Biopython code that builds the backbone (N, CA, C, O; Angstrom):
import numpy as np
from Bio.PDB.StructureBuilder import StructureBuilder

atoms = [
    (1, "UNK", "N", (-10.611, -6.046, -1.102)),
    (1, "UNK", "CA", (-10.360, -7.353, -0.509)),
    (1, "UNK", "C", (-9.210, -7.233, 0.482)),
    (1, "UNK", "O", (-8.372, -6.340, 0.357)),
    (2, "UNK", "N", (-9.166, -8.114, 1.451)),
    (2, "UNK", "CA", (-8.061, -8.155, 2.412)),
    (2, "UNK", "C", (-6.983, -9.088, 1.860)),
    (2, "UNK", "O", (-7.268, -10.254, 1.585)),
    (3, "UNK", "N", (-5.763, -8.606, 1.696)),
    (3, "UNK", "CA", (-4.716, -9.474, 1.172)),
    (3, "UNK", "C", (-4.322, -10.543, 2.191)),
    (3, "UNK", "O", (-4.267, -10.285, 3.393)),
    (4, "UNK", "N", (-4.051, -11.739, 1.689)),
    (4, "UNK", "CA", (-3.646, -12.833, 2.565)),
    (4, "UNK", "C", (-2.139, -12.972, 2.647)),
    (4, "UNK", "O", (-1.604, -13.564, 3.584)),
    (5, "UNK", "N", (-1.456, -12.413, 1.643)),
    (5, "UNK", "CA", (-0.014, -12.602, 1.514)),
    (5, "UNK", "C", (0.553, -11.400, 0.758)),
    (5, "UNK", "O", (-0.157, -10.813, -0.058)),
    (6, "UNK", "N", (1.793, -11.020, 0.998)),
    (6, "UNK", "CA", (2.363, -9.896, 0.246)),
    (6, "UNK", "C", (2.309, -10.083, -1.272)),
    (6, "UNK", "O", (2.272, -9.103, -2.017)),
    (7, "UNK", "N", (2.303, -11.331, -1.727)),
    (7, "UNK", "CA", (2.250, -11.568, -3.179)),
    (7, "UNK", "C", (0.914, -11.149, -3.780)),
    (7, "UNK", "O", (0.790, -11.092, -5.003)),
    (8, "UNK", "N", (-0.089, -10.854, -2.958)),
    (8, "UNK", "CA", (-1.381, -10.359, -3.425)),
    (8, "UNK", "C", (-1.333, -8.887, -3.815)),
    (8, "UNK", "O", (-2.257, -8.386, -4.456)),
    (9, "UNK", "N", (-0.272, -8.194, -3.437)),
    (9, "UNK", "CA", (-0.164, -6.747, -3.641)),
    (9, "UNK", "C", (0.850, -6.474, -4.750)),
    (9, "UNK", "O", (1.982, -6.954, -4.705)),
    (10, "UNK", "N", (0.419, -5.689, -5.755)),
    (10, "UNK", "CA", (1.243, -5.433, -6.933)),
    (10, "UNK", "C", (1.388, -3.930, -7.166)),
    (10, "UNK", "O", (0.564, -3.132, -6.721)),
    (11, "UNK", "N", (2.456, -3.567, -7.875)),
    (11, "UNK", "CA", (2.628, -2.182, -8.293)),
    (11, "UNK", "C", (1.405, -1.786, -9.112)),
    (11, "UNK", "O", (0.978, -2.521, -10.002)),
    (12, "UNK", "N", (0.849, -0.623, -8.806)),
    (12, "UNK", "CA", (-0.351, -0.121, -9.466)),
    (12, "UNK", "C", (-1.609, -0.321, -8.652)),
    (12, "UNK", "O", (-2.611, 0.353, -8.894)),
    (13, "UNK", "N", (-1.585, -1.245, -7.678)),
    (13, "UNK", "CA", (-2.746, -1.460, -6.815)),
    (13, "UNK", "C", (-2.975, -0.258, -5.910)),
    (13, "UNK", "O", (-2.028, 0.395, -5.472)),
    (14, "UNK", "N", (-4.232, 0.020, -5.640)),
    (14, "UNK", "CA", (-4.595, 1.018, -4.633)),
    (14, "UNK", "C", (-4.886, 0.256, -3.350)),
    (14, "UNK", "O", (-5.713, -0.656, -3.333)),
    (15, "UNK", "N", (-4.198, 0.638, -2.273)),
    (15, "UNK", "CA", (-4.352, -0.058, -0.993)),
    (15, "UNK", "C", (-4.736, 0.931, 0.090)),
    (15, "UNK", "O", (-4.442, 2.124, 0.003)),
    (16, "UNK", "N", (-5.397, 0.412, 1.109)),
    (16, "UNK", "CA", (-5.581, 1.199, 2.334)),
    (16, "UNK", "C", (-4.646, 0.595, 3.363)),
    (16, "UNK", "O", (-4.526, -0.624, 3.480)),
    (17, "UNK", "N", (-3.985, 1.472, 4.107)),
    (17, "UNK", "CA", (-3.089, 0.994, 5.149)),
    (17, "UNK", "C", (-3.222, 1.857, 6.394)),
    (17, "UNK", "O", (-3.623, 3.019, 6.333)),
    (18, "UNK", "N", (-2.879, 1.262, 7.508)),
    (18, "UNK", "CA", (-3.009, 1.923, 8.808)),
    (18, "UNK", "C", (-1.712, 2.632, 9.150)),
    (18, "UNK", "O", (-0.637, 2.033, 9.114)),
    (19, "UNK", "N", (-1.819, 3.903, 9.481)),
    (19, "UNK", "CA", (-0.682, 4.712, 9.915)),
    (19, "UNK", "C", (-1.082, 5.349, 11.235)),
    (19, "UNK", "O", (-1.657, 6.437, 11.263)),
    (20, "UNK", "N", (-0.773, 4.664, 12.329)),
    (20, "UNK", "CA", (-1.242, 5.099, 13.636)),
    (20, "UNK", "C", (-2.747, 4.964, 13.702)),
    (20, "UNK", "O", (-3.285, 3.878, 13.483)),
    (21, "UNK", "N", (-3.434, 6.062, 14.004)),
    (21, "UNK", "CA", (-4.898, 6.046, 14.078)),
    (21, "UNK", "C", (-5.565, 6.428, 12.753)),
    (21, "UNK", "O", (-6.788, 6.540, 12.681)),
    (22, "UNK", "N", (-4.764, 6.626, 11.718)),
    (22, "UNK", "CA", (-5.272, 7.114, 10.437)),
    (22, "UNK", "C", (-5.215, 6.006, 9.396)),
    (22, "UNK", "O", (-4.244, 5.251, 9.336)),
    (23, "UNK", "N", (-6.263, 5.908, 8.572)),
    (23, "UNK", "CA", (-6.245, 5.017, 7.415)),
    (23, "UNK", "C", (-5.910, 5.846, 6.186)),
    (23, "UNK", "O", (-6.564, 6.851, 5.909)),
    (24, "UNK", "N", (-4.890, 5.422, 5.452)),
    (24, "UNK", "CA", (-4.425, 6.120, 4.257)),
    (24, "UNK", "C", (-4.754, 5.246, 3.045)),
    (24, "UNK", "O", (-4.591, 4.027, 3.092)),
    (25, "UNK", "N", (-5.214, 5.868, 1.970)),
    (25, "UNK", "CA", (-5.508, 5.151, 0.731)),
    (25, "UNK", "C", (-4.618, 5.739, -0.358)),
    (25, "UNK", "O", (-4.816, 6.874, -0.792)),
    (26, "UNK", "N", (-3.629, 4.949, -0.798)),
    (26, "UNK", "CA", (-2.678, 5.399, -1.811)),
    (26, "UNK", "C", (-2.339, 4.254, -2.757)),
    (26, "UNK", "O", (-2.664, 3.097, -2.494)),
    (27, "UNK", "N", (-1.681, 4.596, -3.859)),
    (27, "UNK", "CA", (-1.303, 3.621, -4.878)),
    (27, "UNK", "C", (0.116, 3.098, -4.627)),
    (27, "UNK", "O", (1.011, 3.857, -4.255)),
    (28, "UNK", "N", (0.306, 1.798, -4.834)),
    (28, "UNK", "CA", (1.623, 1.167, -4.699)),
    (28, "UNK", "C", (2.446, 1.515, -5.935)),
    (28, "UNK", "O", (2.019, 1.265, -7.062)),
    (29, "UNK", "N", (3.639, 2.099, -5.718)),
    (29, "UNK", "CA", (4.505, 2.442, -6.844)),
    (29, "UNK", "C", (5.765, 1.581, -6.866)),
    (29, "UNK", "O", (6.512, 1.594, -7.845)),
    (30, "UNK", "N", (6.003, 0.830, -5.786)),
    (30, "UNK", "CA", (7.186, -0.033, -5.725)),
    (30, "UNK", "C", (6.979, -1.039, -4.604)),
    (30, "UNK", "O", (6.358, -0.719, -3.591)),
    (31, "UNK", "N", (7.493, -2.247, -4.775)),
    (31, "UNK", "CA", (7.521, -3.224, -3.690)),
    (31, "UNK", "C", (8.934, -3.793, -3.610)),
    (31, "UNK", "O", (9.694, -3.742, -4.577)),
    (32, "UNK", "N", (9.268, -4.330, -2.452)),
    (32, "UNK", "CA", (10.584, -4.918, -2.290)),
    (32, "UNK", "C", (10.707, -5.592, -0.940)),
    (32, "UNK", "O", (9.733, -5.706, -0.195)),
    (33, "UNK", "N", (11.903, -6.035, -0.638)),
    (33, "UNK", "CA", (12.204, -6.611, 0.673)),
    (33, "UNK", "C", (13.506, -6.002, 1.180)),
    (33, "UNK", "O", (14.396, -5.643, 0.409)),
    (34, "UNK", "N", (13.585, -5.900, 2.486)),
    (34, "UNK", "CA", (14.803, -5.445, 3.141)),
    (34, "UNK", "C", (15.011, -6.289, 4.393)),
    (34, "UNK", "O", (14.400, -7.350, 4.525)),
    (35, "UNK", "N", (15.841, -5.851, 5.293)),
    (35, "UNK", "CA", (16.137, -6.629, 6.504)),
    (35, "UNK", "C", (14.893, -6.840, 7.371)),
    (35, "UNK", "O", (14.844, -7.789, 8.153)),
    (36, "UNK", "N", (13.892, -5.970, 7.243)),
    (36, "UNK", "CA", (12.657, -6.092, 8.022)),
    (36, "UNK", "C", (11.557, -6.836, 7.270)),
    (36, "UNK", "O", (10.454, -6.984, 7.795)),
    (37, "UNK", "N", (11.829, -7.303, 6.062)),
    (37, "UNK", "CA", (10.845, -8.056, 5.289)),
    (37, "UNK", "C", (10.246, -7.250, 4.158)),
    (37, "UNK", "O", (10.840, -6.284, 3.679)),
    (38, "UNK", "N", (9.050, -7.662, 3.733)),
    (38, "UNK", "CA", (8.367, -7.052, 2.598)),
    (38, "UNK", "C", (7.962, -5.614, 2.923)),
    (38, "UNK", "O", (7.638, -5.280, 4.062)),
    (39, "UNK", "N", (7.992, -4.766, 1.874)),
    (39, "UNK", "CA", (7.494, -3.397, 2.026)),
    (39, "UNK", "C", (6.943, -2.902, 0.698)),
    (39, "UNK", "O", (7.233, -3.461, -0.361)),
    (40, "UNK", "N", (6.150, -1.852, 0.773)),
    (40, "UNK", "CA", (5.655, -1.147, -0.406)),
    (40, "UNK", "C", (5.963, 0.331, -0.247)),
    (40, "UNK", "O", (5.922, 0.876, 0.857)),
    (41, "UNK", "N", (6.268, 0.962, -1.354)),
    (41, "UNK", "CA", (6.350, 2.414, -1.413)),
    (41, "UNK", "C", (5.045, 2.865, -2.064)),
    (41, "UNK", "O", (4.666, 2.362, -3.122)),
    (42, "UNK", "N", (4.366, 3.806, -1.432)),
    (42, "UNK", "CA", (3.063, 4.248, -1.913)),
    (42, "UNK", "C", (3.052, 5.752, -2.125)),
    (42, "UNK", "O", (3.867, 6.485, -1.564)),
    (43, "UNK", "N", (2.097, 6.200, -2.958)),
    (43, "UNK", "CA", (1.991, 7.619, -3.279)),
    (43, "UNK", "C", (0.545, 7.925, -3.613)),
    (43, "UNK", "O", (-0.114, 7.143, -4.298)),
    (44, "UNK", "N", (0.058, 9.031, -3.147)),
    (44, "UNK", "CA", (-1.258, 9.506, -3.547)),
    (44, "UNK", "C", (-1.222, 9.939, -5.001)),
    (44, "UNK", "O", (-0.240, 10.535, -5.444)),
    (45, "UNK", "N", (-2.277, 9.650, -5.749)),
    (45, "UNK", "CA", (-2.289, 9.976, -7.176)),
    (45, "UNK", "C", (-2.062, 11.457, -7.448)),
    (45, "UNK", "O", (-1.485, 11.813, -8.475)),
    (46, "UNK", "N", (-2.502, 12.315, -6.554)),
    (46, "UNK", "CA", (-2.344, 13.760, -6.766)),
    (46, "UNK", "C", (-1.178, 14.349, -5.981)),
    (46, "UNK", "O", (-1.015, 15.569, -5.943)),
    (47, "UNK", "N", (-0.376, 13.511, -5.361)),
    (47, "UNK", "CA", (0.777, 13.988, -4.604)),
    (47, "UNK", "C", (2.021, 13.961, -5.490)),
    (47, "UNK", "O", (2.199, 13.027, -6.273)),
    (48, "UNK", "N", (2.880, 14.968, -5.379)),
    (48, "UNK", "CA", (4.084, 14.979, -6.217)),
    (48, "UNK", "C", (5.162, 13.987, -5.756)),
    (48, "UNK", "O", (6.034, 13.612, -6.540)),
    (49, "UNK", "N", (5.103, 13.565, -4.494)),
    (49, "UNK", "CA", (6.146, 12.697, -3.953)),
    (49, "UNK", "C", (5.529, 11.488, -3.256)),
    (49, "UNK", "O", (4.388, 11.530, -2.796)),
    (50, "UNK", "N", (6.307, 10.414, -3.189)),
    (50, "UNK", "CA", (5.886, 9.209, -2.468)),
    (50, "UNK", "C", (5.820, 9.500, -0.975)),
    (50, "UNK", "O", (6.451, 10.434, -0.481)),
    (51, "UNK", "N", (5.051, 8.690, -0.272)),
    (51, "UNK", "CA", (4.999, 8.796, 1.190)),
    (51, "UNK", "C", (6.394, 8.527, 1.750)),
    (51, "UNK", "O", (7.138, 7.731, 1.179)),
    (52, "UNK", "N", (6.759, 9.169, 2.846)),
    (52, "UNK", "CA", (8.144, 9.074, 3.342)),
    (52, "UNK", "C", (8.527, 7.720, 3.944)),
    (52, "UNK", "O", (9.710, 7.377, 3.969)),
    (53, "UNK", "N", (7.560, 6.948, 4.425)),
    (53, "UNK", "CA", (7.887, 5.693, 5.097)),
    (53, "UNK", "C", (7.469, 4.490, 4.267)),
    (53, "UNK", "O", (6.509, 4.552, 3.499)),
    (54, "UNK", "N", (8.196, 3.401, 4.431)),
    (54, "UNK", "CA", (7.817, 2.138, 3.810)),
    (54, "UNK", "C", (6.582, 1.595, 4.517)),
    (54, "UNK", "O", (6.455, 1.699, 5.737)),
    (55, "UNK", "N", (5.676, 1.017, 3.738)),
    (55, "UNK", "CA", (4.472, 0.402, 4.289)),
    (55, "UNK", "C", (4.731, -1.101, 4.386)),
    (55, "UNK", "O", (5.099, -1.739, 3.400)),
    (56, "UNK", "N", (4.539, -1.656, 5.569)),
    (56, "UNK", "CA", (4.752, -3.084, 5.812)),
    (56, "UNK", "C", (3.445, -3.848, 5.631)),
    (56, "UNK", "O", (2.361, -3.280, 5.760)),
    (57, "UNK", "N", (3.558, -5.142, 5.330)),
    (57, "UNK", "CA", (2.371, -5.945, 5.054)),
    (57, "UNK", "C", (1.356, -5.892, 6.191)),
    (57, "UNK", "O", (0.152, -5.854, 5.937)),
    (58, "UNK", "N", (1.818, -5.887, 7.433)),
    (58, "UNK", "CA", (0.872, -5.878, 8.558)),
    (58, "UNK", "C", (0.108, -4.563, 8.687)),
    (58, "UNK", "O", (-0.861, -4.489, 9.443)),
    (59, "UNK", "N", (0.525, -3.525, 7.964)),
    (59, "UNK", "CA", (-0.201, -2.263, 7.958)),
    (59, "UNK", "C", (-1.321, -2.245, 6.913)),
    (59, "UNK", "O", (-2.292, -1.503, 7.057)),
    (60, "UNK", "N", (-1.185, -3.063, 5.861)),
    (60, "UNK", "CA", (-2.141, -3.050, 4.759)),
    (60, "UNK", "C", (-3.445, -3.694, 5.209)),
    (60, "UNK", "O", (-3.452, -4.800, 5.748)),
    (61, "UNK", "N", (-4.542, -2.992, 4.983)),
    (61, "UNK", "CA", (-5.858, -3.492, 5.369)),
    (61, "UNK", "C", (-6.638, -4.053, 4.186)),
    (61, "UNK", "O", (-7.247, -5.117, 4.294)),
    (62, "UNK", "N", (-6.622, -3.344, 3.058)),
    (62, "UNK", "CA", (-7.433, -3.734, 1.909)),
    (62, "UNK", "C", (-6.737, -3.357, 0.603)),
    (62, "UNK", "O", (-5.876, -2.478, 0.555)),
    (63, "UNK", "N", (-7.152, -4.065, -0.463)),
    (63, "UNK", "CA", (-6.756, -3.738, -1.829)),
    (63, "UNK", "C", (-8.029, -3.370, -2.587)),
    (63, "UNK", "O", (-9.014, -4.107, -2.545)),
    (64, "UNK", "N", (-8.010, -2.242, -3.272)),
    (64, "UNK", "CA", (-9.150, -1.837, -4.077)),
    (64, "UNK", "C", (-9.258, -2.766, -5.284)),
    (64, "UNK", "O", (-8.264, -3.028, -5.961)),
    (65, "UNK", "N", (-10.469, -3.264, -5.551)),
    (65, "UNK", "CA", (-10.637, -4.142, -6.706)),
    (65, "UNK", "C", (-11.523, -3.550, -7.776)),
    (65, "UNK", "O", (-11.503, -4.026, -8.911)),
    (66, "UNK", "N", (-12.301, -2.529, -7.461)),
    (66, "UNK", "CA", (-13.164, -1.917, -8.472)),
    (66, "UNK", "C", (-13.621, -0.551, -8.000)),
    (66, "UNK", "O", (-13.741, -0.280, -6.805)),
    (67, "UNK", "N", (-13.872, 0.301, -8.986)),
    (67, "UNK", "CA", (-14.493, 1.588, -8.718)),
    (67, "UNK", "C", (-15.771, 1.621, -9.546)),
    (67, "UNK", "O", (-15.728, 1.478, -10.768)),
    (68, "UNK", "N", (-16.889, 1.807, -8.893)),
    (68, "UNK", "CA", (-18.181, 1.800, -9.573)),
    (68, "UNK", "C", (-18.674, 3.243, -9.690)),
    (68, "UNK", "O", (-18.775, 3.957, -8.693)),
    (69, "UNK", "N", (-18.970, 3.651, -10.889)),
    (69, "UNK", "CA", (-19.459, 5.013, -11.127)),
    (69, "UNK", "C", (-20.947, 5.009, -11.303)),
    (69, "UNK", "O", (-21.546, 6.063, -11.514)),
]
sb = StructureBuilder()
sb.init_structure("model")
sb.init_model(0)
sb.init_chain("A")
sb.init_seg("    ")
for serial, (resi, resn, name, xyz) in enumerate(atoms, 1):
    if name == "N":
        sb.init_residue(resn, " ", resi, " ")
    sb.init_atom(name, np.array(xyz, "f"), 0.0, 1.0, " ", f" {name:<3s}", serial, name[0])
structure = sb.get_structure()
């Protein structure tokens, strides 16, 4: 689903976000606010470290709601 507001995004959610011309799909491990507004810290499930940059709400495209096997 496409989030309408930052409050739609929670720790543990898997989100897709735009990073330049690339779409990244990672899990939210932290959310917060700073001088630039809302942000999320994200990490790939198989990555040892979080992504280096904060993800801003305008970068988030979708929230995963189900995985069908």
